Steps between C-alpha positions, in 0.01 A plus 500: 500500500683820406306822448588493134376138459178572690429798280574293183265223618215739576537684171517179297203314657271807522544549126408142410162416664412201289815290550399305802168389348701316243457735204875568454634267239584751232810415294418657155811641334659630816867453594621158619504411866878516492498848363244611757686352791815673390310829480361443851858451617570854378204636692244529215155491667313448172692179437376359832144598414529314171628188682195521735260534212664205327536261802268628770201282400665169508706601797184573702338172401817305589541675841133432582536130406794479742356687787131425461419862596444796266619768740818309579555439134465877435768568751728236361482633146553863605804393699612300201499793263656724768786246522548536121523873548754464769702203361468524123876548464571160664299292242760335279261387223602133512138396511183658358368793694175315573694199641692730735186692599322169583777431746475841653124471545530143638760612764285799600185291527678243711627770728137630542362157570761421758436832672132421526521133572342543840197646321453207265157405627377860453644494149309181410183655634551815289539291185155359546348831592634694200384227262132534604269604203162463347313172557552381146885532547510350847619155392785636286606751769506233759716280281743786423528573874577141576766490231662813633488376858650163398773676307579703810575182698756361259873530580637816352695344213223257411262789478725701278567209269127439463415869452774547233405183305128480544386861524779711340548261208875487537677212318685247713829662411383848595345387831812310589718800424291728715524257788870443438468122476509228231197386304505162680478671841222726364295200390548344846373820665199507258419132564492557875301820472236345266465199733443724797242712318315195362455379857390843619264551215387145443136598422596773245545440128734676263690721750838325502591236234 
């Protein structure tokens, strides 16, 4: 990371304390994503901050679904927005910004998971620990932890297909575009992913349908 990029990252994130908690989905009457990315390409810090406010919430949720770990997700999203700052000029606008950014986050998350593959057992353990709560929420928390742990065991493309379609609410066409495959191939990934999760969560109800 260059000194300029590191400074930009620190300034941006320190000024937006609510983004990673999922509060940043503000669209209002602000400029389009395309306009903002073009402004970022010209070094306008305010444009990047607006993109973070608009997309930071869903990006954090998406990254946590992929990684199963809040701290890792935070790093993925920060690196994702830093990549926008560094590479905005290379975005050609042939797909929606959100579709492109899904791909960026996915690639960063996969890199993180591969780097920490040897620590997989510790990651699964942490998922259960961080889900602990009051007694009246124990059953729900245990279920959520099991779903997260089961998602983490899926092959990478199956996990992404399921997260995009089931949790992010993408249409079949959108999810297929993000993955760079046809809709038939997407359906095949989803079918295998759901079958695996049904086996892993056979005593759960309503988690994956």
